[in-house]
C-alpha positions as CSV (number, residue, x, y, z in Angstrom):
1,M,-9.6,-14.7,6.4
2,V,-11.9,-14.0,3.4
3,T,-13.8,-16.0,2.0
4,I,-15.2,-15.7,-1.2
5,K,-17.7,-18.0,-3.7
6,L,-19.3,-16.9,-7.0
7,S,-23.6,-17.9,-7.3
8,E,-25.6,-17.4,-10.4
9,K,-29.0,-17.8,-7.6
10,P,-31.1,-14.7,-6.3
11,L,-29.9,-13.1,-3.4
12,I,-32.7,-13.5,-1.8
13,D,-32.5,-17.8,-2.1
14,Q,-29.2,-17.3,-0.5
15,S,-28.1,-18.9,3.2
16,A,-27.1,-16.4,4.9
17,Q,-26.9,-13.8,7.9
18,A,-26.2,-10.9,5.8
19,Y,-27.2,-9.8,2.4
20,A,-25.4,-6.7,1.5
21,V,-27.3,-4.2,-1.6
22,V,-25.2,-1.7,-2.7
23,C,-26.9,1.0,-3.9
24,D,-26.5,4.1,-5.8
25,D,-28.7,7.1,-5.7
26,T,-31.5,6.1,-7.7
27,Y,-32.5,2.6,-5.6
28,V,-35.5,4.2,-3.6
29,A,-37.3,5.6,-6.5
30,Q,-36.7,2.1,-9.2
31,K,-37.3,0.3,-6.5
32,K,-35.1,-2.3,-8.0
33,F,-35.0,-4.3,-5.0
34,Q,-38.2,-5.3,-4.0
35,A,-38.0,-8.9,-4.3
36,L,-35.8,-8.5,-1.0
37,A,-38.5,-6.1,0.8
38,E,-41.0,-9.0,0.5
39,R,-39.1,-11.5,1.4
40,F,-37.5,-10.5,5.1
41,Y,-38.4,-7.0,5.9
42,P,-41.5,-5.8,4.6
43,S,-41.3,-2.2,6.0
44,L,-38.4,-1.3,3.9
45,E,-40.2,1.6,1.9
46,K,-41.0,2.6,5.4
47,I,-37.8,2.7,6.6
48,F,-36.1,4.4,4.3
49,T,-38.3,7.8,4.0
50,T,-37.9,7.3,8.2
51,R,-34.4,7.5,8.4
52,K,-33.9,9.4,5.5
53,F,-31.6,7.1,3.2
54,S,-31.3,8.1,-0.3
55,G,-28.2,5.4,-1.6
56,S,-26.0,8.7,-1.6
57,A,-22.0,7.6,-1.3
58,G,-21.2,6.5,2.4
59,S,-24.3,6.6,3.6
60,I,-25.4,2.8,4.8
61,I,-28.5,1.5,6.4
62,T,-29.2,-1.8,8.1
63,V,-31.9,-3.9,9.5
64,T,-33.4,-6.6,11.1
65,G,-35.6,-9.4,8.9
66,T,-36.7,-12.4,9.9
67,R,-36.2,-15.5,8.0
68,D,-37.6,-18.9,9.2
69,N,-38.4,-17.3,12.4
70,E,-34.2,-15.8,12.7
71,P,-33.5,-13.1,13.1
72,V,-31.2,-11.6,9.3
73,Y,-29.3,-8.4,8.8
74,L,-30.2,-6.5,5.7
75,I,-27.2,-3.4,4.9
76,F,-27.6,-0.4,2.3
77,L,-24.4,0.6,1.5
78,G,-25.7,4.2,-0.9
79,I,-22.7,5.2,-3.6
80,G,-23.9,7.5,-4.7
81,S,-24.2,9.0,-8.8
82,S,-22.0,7.9,-11.4
83,Q,-22.2,11.1,-13.0
84,S,-18.9,12.8,-12.2
85,K,-18.6,15.8,-10.5
86,P,-16.1,19.0,-11.6
87,G,-12.7,17.2,-10.0
88,Q,-13.8,13.7,-10.2
89,T,-12.7,10.8,-12.8
90,K,-14.5,7.4,-13.1
91,Y,-11.2,6.2,-10.5
92,D,-13.2,7.9,-7.8
93,L,-15.9,5.4,-8.4
94,L,-14.3,3.0,-8.1
95,E,-13.4,4.0,-4.4
96,T,-16.5,5.0,-3.6
97,I,-17.8,1.1,-3.9
98,R,-14.3,0.5,-2.1
99,R,-15.4,2.4,0.4
100,A,-18.8,0.5,0.4
101,M,-17.1,-2.5,1.0
102,G,-15.1,-1.7,3.9
103,Q,-18.4,-0.8,5.8
104,L,-20.3,-3.7,4.8
105,I,-16.8,-5.3,6.7
106,R,-17.4,-2.9,10.4
107,A,-21.4,-3.5,9.9
108,A,-20.5,-7.2,10.2
109,E,-18.2,-6.5,13.0
110,Q,-20.5,-4.2,15.1
111,Y,-22.7,-6.9,14.8
112,K,-21.3,-10.2,15.3
113,I,-22.1,-11.1,10.8
114,T,-20.2,-13.6,9.3
115,T,-21.4,-15.1,6.6
116,I,-22.5,-12.4,3.7
117,A,-24.6,-12.7,0.7
118,L,-23.7,-9.7,-1.3
119,Q,-25.5,-8.4,-4.7
120,V,-22.6,-7.4,-7.1
121,P,-23.4,-4.0,-7.8
122,E,-22.4,-3.0,-12.3
123,A,-19.2,-2.8,-13.7
124,S,-20.7,-0.2,-15.7
125,W,-22.1,1.8,-12.8
126,A,-18.2,2.5,-11.9
127,Q,-16.9,2.8,-16.0
128,T,-14.7,-0.6,-15.1
129,D,-15.6,-4.5,-15.9
130,D,-16.5,-7.3,-14.2
131,Y,-12.7,-8.4,-13.4
132,T,-11.5,-5.2,-12.4
133,L,-14.8,-5.0,-10.2
134,A,-14.1,-7.9,-8.6
135,K,-10.3,-7.8,-7.8
136,E,-11.1,-4.2,-6.0
137,L,-14.2,-5.9,-4.1
138,A,-11.9,-8.8,-3.7
139,S,-8.9,-7.1,-2.5
140,T,-11.0,-4.2,-0.1
141,L,-12.8,-7.2,2.0
142,Q,-9.2,-9.2,2.7
143,M,-8.1,-5.6,3.5
144,T,-10.6,-4.3,6.2
145,P,-10.3,-7.0,8.7
146,Y,-7.0,-6.7,9.6
147,H,-6.7,-5.4,12.8
148,F,-2.8,-6.3,14.4
149,D,-3.9,-7.9,18.1
150,Q,-0.8,-10.6,18.1
151,F,0.2,-8.9,21.5
152,I,-3.7,-8.9,23.1
153,T,-4.3,-11.4,25.6
154,D,-7.8,-10.8,26.3
155,E,-9.9,-12.5,23.2
156,A,-12.8,-9.8,24.2
157,R,-10.8,-7.0,22.5
158,K,-10.4,-9.0,19.4
159,H,-12.2,-8.3,16.4
160,H,-13.2,-11.4,14.2
161,Q,-11.7,-11.0,10.3
162,E,-13.3,-14.7,9.1
163,Y,-15.9,-13.9,7.0
164,H,-17.4,-15.7,4.5
165,I,-19.1,-13.9,1.6
166,T,-20.9,-15.1,-1.5
167,F,-21.1,-12.5,-4.5
168,C,-24.2,-13.1,-6.8
169,A,-23.5,-12.2,-10.3
170,P,-25.3,-13.9,-13.6
171,A,-23.8,-16.6,-14.7
172,L,-22.1,-15.2,-17.1
173,L,-19.6,-13.0,-16.0
174,H,-18.5,-15.3,-13.4
175,E,-15.5,-16.7,-15.8
176,K,-14.0,-13.1,-15.6
177,M,-14.9,-12.6,-12.0
178,K,-13.3,-15.8,-10.7
179,V,-10.2,-14.8,-12.0
180,G,-10.7,-11.4,-10.2
181,I,-11.5,-12.0,-7.1
182,E,-8.2,-15.0,-6.9
183,H,-6.2,-11.9,-8.2
184,G,-7.4,-9.4,-5.6
185,Q,-7.3,-12.0,-2.8
186,R,-3.7,-12.1,-3.8
187,I,-3.3,-8.5,-3.5
188,G,-5.6,-7.9,-0.5
189,Y,-3.3,-10.7,1.1
190,A,-0.6,-9.0,0.4
191,V,-1.3,-5.7,1.1
192,N,-2.4,-6.9,4.9
193,Q,1.4,-9.0,5.3
194,A,3.1,-5.6,4.6
195,R,0.8,-3.7,7.0
196,H,1.2,-6.8,9.4
197,W,5.2,-6.1,9.6
198,C,5.0,-2.6,9.7
199,D,2.9,-3.4,12.6
200,L,5.2,-5.2,14.7
201,P,7.5,-3.9,17.4
202,A,10.9,-3.0,16.2
203,C,12.3,-5.7,18.7
204,A,10.3,-7.9,16.8
205,M,12.0,-7.2,13.4
206,T,15.1,-6.0,13.0
207,P,16.4,-6.0,9.9
208,T,18.0,-9.4,9.9
209,I,14.5,-11.1,10.8
210,V,12.9,-9.0,8.3
211,A,15.7,-10.4,5.6
212,D,14.6,-13.6,7.1
213,Y,11.2,-13.5,6.3
214,A,12.5,-12.1,2.8
215,Q,14.4,-15.8,2.5
216,K,11.2,-17.7,3.9
217,I,8.8,-15.8,0.6
218,A,11.3,-16.8,-2.3
219,A,11.6,-20.5,-1.4
220,P,8.6,-22.2,-2.6
221,H,7.5,-19.5,-4.9
222,N,11.1,-19.7,-7.1
223,L,11.5,-16.3,-6.9
224,K,16.2,-15.9,-6.5
225,V,17.2,-13.8,-3.6
226,T,20.6,-13.2,-2.0
227,V,21.2,-11.2,1.3
228,F,24.3,-9.4,2.1
229,D,25.3,-8.8,6.1
230,E,27.2,-6.6,7.4
231,K,30.7,-7.3,6.8
232,T,30.0,-7.9,3.2
233,V,28.3,-4.3,2.9
234,I,31.2,-2.4,4.2
235,E,33.5,-4.6,2.0
236,M,31.2,-3.9,-1.1
237,G,31.2,0.4,-0.2
238,M,27.9,0.8,0.6
239,G,28.9,3.5,2.8
240,G,25.5,5.2,3.8
241,L,24.4,1.7,4.7
242,A,26.9,1.0,6.5
243,S,27.5,4.5,8.5
244,V,23.6,4.4,9.4
245,S,23.4,1.0,10.6
246,Q,27.0,1.8,12.9
247,G,24.9,3.3,16.1
248,S,23.2,0.4,16.0
249,T,23.8,-3.0,18.0
250,Q,21.6,-4.7,15.3
251,E,23.4,-5.9,12.3
252,C,21.7,-4.5,9.2
253,R,21.5,-6.5,5.9
254,F,20.7,-5.9,1.5
255,V,18.6,-8.0,0.3
256,I,17.9,-9.1,-3.5
257,M,14.6,-10.6,-5.0
258,E,13.7,-11.8,-8.4
259,Y,11.3,-13.0,-10.2
260,K,11.8,-13.3,-13.9
261,T,8.9,-14.1,-16.7
262,E,8.8,-16.5,-19.1
263,H,8.2,-14.2,-22.1
264,K,11.4,-12.9,-24.0
265,N,12.2,-9.4,-24.0
266,A,9.9,-8.5,-21.3
267,P,11.5,-4.5,-19.7
268,T,12.3,-4.6,-16.0
269,L,11.3,-3.0,-13.9
270,A,13.5,-2.5,-9.6
271,L,11.4,-1.5,-7.2
272,V,13.3,-0.5,-3.9
273,G,11.9,0.4,-1.0
274,K,14.0,1.7,2.5
275,G,13.6,-0.7,5.9
276,V,14.9,1.4,8.7
277,T,13.1,-1.0,11.6
278,F,13.5,2.0,13.7
279,D,14.2,5.1,13.5
280,S,15.4,6.9,16.2
281,G,16.9,9.9,14.4
282,G,20.2,8.8,15.1
283,I,22.2,11.5,17.1
284,S,19.9,14.0,15.4
285,I,17.2,12.6,18.2
286,K,14.1,13.3,17.6
287,P,11.5,14.3,19.9
288,A,9.8,11.5,22.5
289,A,6.4,12.0,21.3
290,R,4.8,9.4,18.7
291,M,8.5,7.8,18.2
292,D,7.2,4.4,18.4
293,E,5.7,4.9,15.3
294,M,8.8,5.1,13.4
295,K,8.6,1.3,13.9
296,D,6.5,2.0,10.3
297,D,10.0,3.2,8.6
298,M,10.4,0.5,6.8
299,A,7.5,1.1,5.0
300,G,8.6,0.5,1.4
301,A,10.8,-2.1,2.2
302,A,7.4,-4.0,3.2
303,A,5.9,-2.8,0.5
304,V,8.4,-4.6,-1.6
305,I,8.9,-7.3,-0.4
306,S,5.6,-8.8,0.1
307,S,5.1,-7.6,-3.9
308,M,7.7,-9.8,-4.4
309,E,5.2,-12.7,-2.7
310,M,2.2,-11.4,-5.0
311,I,4.6,-10.5,-8.0
312,A,5.2,-15.0,-7.7
313,H,1.5,-15.4,-8.2
314,L,0.1,-12.8,-10.8
315,K,2.7,-13.9,-12.4
316,P,3.1,-10.3,-14.9
317,R,5.1,-10.3,-18.6
318,M,7.5,-7.7,-16.2
319,N,10.6,-8.9,-15.0
320,V,11.2,-7.2,-11.7
321,I,14.2,-6.7,-9.2
322,G,13.1,-6.5,-5.8
323,I,15.7,-4.7,-3.5
324,T,15.3,-3.2,0.1
325,P,18.6,-2.2,2.3
326,L,17.4,-2.8,5.9
327,T,18.8,-1.1,9.2
328,E,18.2,0.4,12.4
329,N,18.9,4.2,12.4
330,M,20.3,4.6,16.6
331,P,22.3,7.3,19.1
332,S,25.2,5.4,20.8
333,G,28.8,5.7,21.1
334,S,29.7,3.9,17.6
335,A,26.7,6.3,15.6
336,T,27.6,8.4,12.5
337,K,27.7,12.2,14.9
338,P,26.6,15.4,12.5
339,G,29.5,16.8,10.1
340,D,30.8,13.3,9.7
341,I,31.5,12.3,5.7
342,V,30.3,9.1,4.4
343,Q,31.2,7.6,0.5
344,F,28.2,5.5,-1.4
345,Y,28.6,2.6,-3.3
346,N,29.0,4.8,-6.1
347,G,32.0,6.5,-5.5
348,K,29.6,9.9,-4.7
349,T,30.4,11.7,-1.3
350,A,27.7,13.0,1.4
351,E,28.1,15.7,4.1
352,I,25.4,14.3,7.0
353,K,24.7,17.2,8.3
354,N,21.6,15.8,9.9
355,T,21.6,11.9,11.0
356,D,17.6,11.6,10.9
357,A,18.1,12.4,6.8
358,E,19.4,8.6,6.7
359,G,17.0,7.4,4.2
360,R,18.1,8.7,1.3
361,L,22.0,7.6,2.6
362,I,20.9,3.2,2.7
363,L,18.5,4.1,-0.6
364,A,21.7,5.8,-2.4
365,D,23.9,2.3,-2.0
366,A,20.3,1.1,-2.9
367,L,19.8,2.5,-5.8
368,S,23.4,2.7,-7.6
369,Y,23.2,-1.1,-6.9
370,A,20.3,-1.4,-9.0
371,V,21.8,0.5,-11.7
372,K,25.6,-1.1,-11.7
373,H,24.2,-4.6,-12.0
374,Y,20.6,-4.6,-13.0
375,K,20.5,-1.7,-15.4
376,P,16.9,-1.8,-15.0
377,D,14.8,-0.4,-17.9
378,F,12.6,1.6,-14.9
379,M,13.2,2.3,-10.7
380,I,10.8,2.9,-8.4
381,N,11.6,3.7,-5.4
382,L,9.1,3.7,-2.3
383,A,10.7,5.8,0.9
384,T,8.9,7.2,4.1
385,L,11.0,9.9,3.7
386,T,10.3,13.3,4.7
387,G,8.1,14.8,6.9
388,S,7.5,17.4,5.1
389,C,5.5,15.4,2.2
390,A,3.5,14.3,4.6
391,Y,2.5,17.8,6.0
392,A,2.3,19.2,2.5
393,L,-0.3,15.9,1.4
394,G,-1.7,14.8,4.6
395,P,-2.5,11.1,4.1
396,F,-3.9,10.5,1.7
397,F,-1.4,11.0,-1.7
398,C,1.7,9.8,-1.9
399,G,4.7,12.4,-3.2
400,L,5.9,11.8,-6.3
401,M,9.1,12.7,-8.0
402,S,10.5,12.0,-11.7
403,K,12.2,13.8,-14.8
404,H,10.0,10.5,-16.2
405,D,6.9,11.8,-17.9
406,D,6.1,8.4,-19.5
407,L,7.3,6.5,-16.7
408,A,5.2,8.7,-13.8
409,N,2.3,8.9,-15.7
410,K,2.2,5.5,-15.5
411,V,2.4,5.7,-11.9
412,V,0.8,8.5,-11.2
413,H,-2.4,6.0,-13.0
414,A,-1.4,3.3,-10.9
415,G,-2.2,5.1,-8.3
416,Q,-5.6,6.3,-9.2
417,R,-7.0,2.9,-10.5
418,S,-5.8,1.2,-7.5
419,G,-6.1,3.6,-4.3
420,D,-3.1,4.1,-3.2
421,R,-2.2,7.8,-4.9
422,A,0.3,9.3,-5.7
423,W,0.1,13.3,-6.4
424,A,3.6,15.1,-8.4
425,L,5.4,17.6,-6.5
426,P,7.3,20.1,-8.5
427,F,10.7,19.1,-9.9
428,H,12.4,21.0,-11.2
429,D,16.7,21.7,-11.3
430,D,15.8,24.8,-9.2
431,Y,15.6,23.2,-6.5
432,K,18.9,21.1,-7.8
433,I,21.4,23.5,-5.5
434,A,20.1,23.0,-1.9
435,I,21.8,19.6,-1.9
436,K,25.3,20.8,-2.3
437,S,28.0,20.3,0.1
438,S,30.9,22.4,0.4
439,V,33.0,19.7,1.7
440,A,31.6,17.2,-0.1
441,D,30.0,16.2,-3.0
442,L,26.5,16.5,-1.9
443,C,24.9,17.5,1.8
444,N,22.0,14.8,2.9
445,I,19.9,17.7,4.2
446,G,18.5,20.9,1.9
447,N,19.9,24.4,2.5
448,E,17.2,26.8,4.3
449,S,17.2,29.1,2.0
450,Y,15.5,27.0,-0.1
451,R,12.9,24.7,2.7
452,A,11.0,21.9,-0.1
453,G,12.2,19.6,2.5
454,S,10.6,16.2,0.4
455,I,12.1,17.9,-3.1
456,T,15.0,18.4,-2.3
457,A,15.4,15.1,-0.8
458,G,14.6,13.3,-4.0
459,F,17.1,15.1,-5.7
460,F,19.5,14.3,-3.0
461,L,18.4,10.8,-4.7
462,Q,18.8,11.5,-8.6
463,H,22.8,11.3,-8.1
464,F,22.4,8.1,-7.7
465,V,20.0,6.9,-10.8
466,G,22.0,7.4,-14.0
467,E,20.3,7.3,-16.8
468,T,17.4,5.9,-15.8
469,P,13.6,6.3,-15.9
470,W,12.9,6.2,-13.0
471,V,10.5,8.1,-9.8
472,H,11.2,9.2,-6.3
473,L,7.2,8.4,-4.7
474,D,7.6,9.9,-0.3
475,I,5.3,7.1,1.4
476,A,5.5,9.5,5.1
477,G,2.1,10.7,5.2
478,T,-0.3,7.9,3.3
479,S,1.7,4.9,5.2
480,F,0.6,5.3,8.9
481,N,-2.4,5.6,10.2
482,V,-4.6,6.8,7.7
483,P,-8.0,8.4,8.5
484,D,-11.4,8.1,7.3
485,I,-10.9,5.4,4.7
486,S,-13.2,2.9,6.1
487,Y,-11.1,0.0,4.9
488,Y,-8.4,0.7,7.2
489,R,-7.6,0.8,11.2
490,V,-4.9,3.0,13.1
491,G,-2.1,1.4,12.0
492,A,0.0,0.3,9.1
493,T,-1.6,1.0,5.4
494,G,0.4,-1.4,3.0
495,F,0.2,2.0,1.1
496,G,2.3,1.1,-2.7
497,V,1.6,-2.8,-2.6
498,R,-2.0,-2.2,-4.9
499,M,-0.7,0.5,-6.9
500,I,2.6,-2.4,-8.0
501,A,0.2,-4.6,-9.0
502,E,-1.8,-2.6,-10.9
503,L,1.4,-1.2,-12.5
504,L,2.5,-4.6,-13.7
505,M,-0.6,-6.3,-14.8
506,N,-1.8,-3.9,-16.9
507,W,1.8,-1.8,-17.8
508,E,1.2,-1.5,-21.4
509,Q,-2.5,0.3,-21.2
510,L,-2.0,2.6,-18.8
């Protein structure tokens, strides 16, 4: 838990264990913080020269000074130049500041620091406003300490997760920054909640348990929630979800959460998240290596459910429907077999040639249900759907597929602004024939001649959205074990939550 307060007092007048300054590449030359050096570390300029610290992006220097004969830490975080480089956007500048905040918490962990005074950088450096800057600082500082340690009994192996941080900024900025901090902490909390659910072992996050979490979230926040059990799923004709679930001893669940804005004539957005709480591959079983990570195959559902609680706090001017089909994909005598044919909620059929291509089966029912019962103005699904996408884009961008450019552009821009970035893959009809079956309407894997497994999976889903403007996000590469980003650790990332917040709160501006 990170607590943040605002102060108009100068940095040097704060009482803290550490004083943090964000420095661009003009810092040393301008000597902006000479008072800090005079108060705590007179040899600061010399140490910069000795350690060759120039304020370049990603650089950090920590020195120990004194205050009232007690040691204090001075932490300088480099962010480089505000001049955009080729291929760089202004949103990359904000990401540089986010990563500097991640470095700040990592330094605090190393030196056992729990109270920090931070000189807030100027919003103009990142070509943004004070509200947005405060929101991004707060959300990142909330996210960074997260450590999945629930099952670690050795206290020495646990990371400290409670910090008290003072933002030092002029009083005239406090009104906007206060709101930004509040929103940012809500977003950071939602990200961490989604991470925690994905990091929990599958034995502790069954479909039933996830559905219970959704109900607990809904109750105090005036969110309507509906949960269908497996018997109802079968009776309703959700053949995709029932088919994936039938190999497991754990029953499936189908969860619907509804947020309704007070603003009249507001559009409705449906968010659909894939929720496979463990994916063994079924009869088409996965290799043993790294199968343990398949507890993360519910990352889309975790992002949607956690976002619904966040949405209840942020109160966007849109109606939001969150839908999560929840199941395990296991091999057993009752499991779906390659060659089986299933019928989905909208009546279409599919031949199952590979039971490890299960995510699209449960999403087919969820998308069909959303279209029929809610007639949303827009629809977005998030799913750890294909390894192909992880290999195509790596861990820093999710794959985006859509035929609706206006909605796709909003999602891309929301991703750029939030740090949950998306990259559009070619969604051309030349790939569409790849999922045609000779014995059913569709086949759940694409013809090998077409390769492009992420794109053909997207075309499978397209059969269940009708005319609704829709974006498919394949988050397989971004949801787990993302390297080289200071505000993440090994494990789940909560990808998509920040994007959803940005999309909903700035819909008209995107």
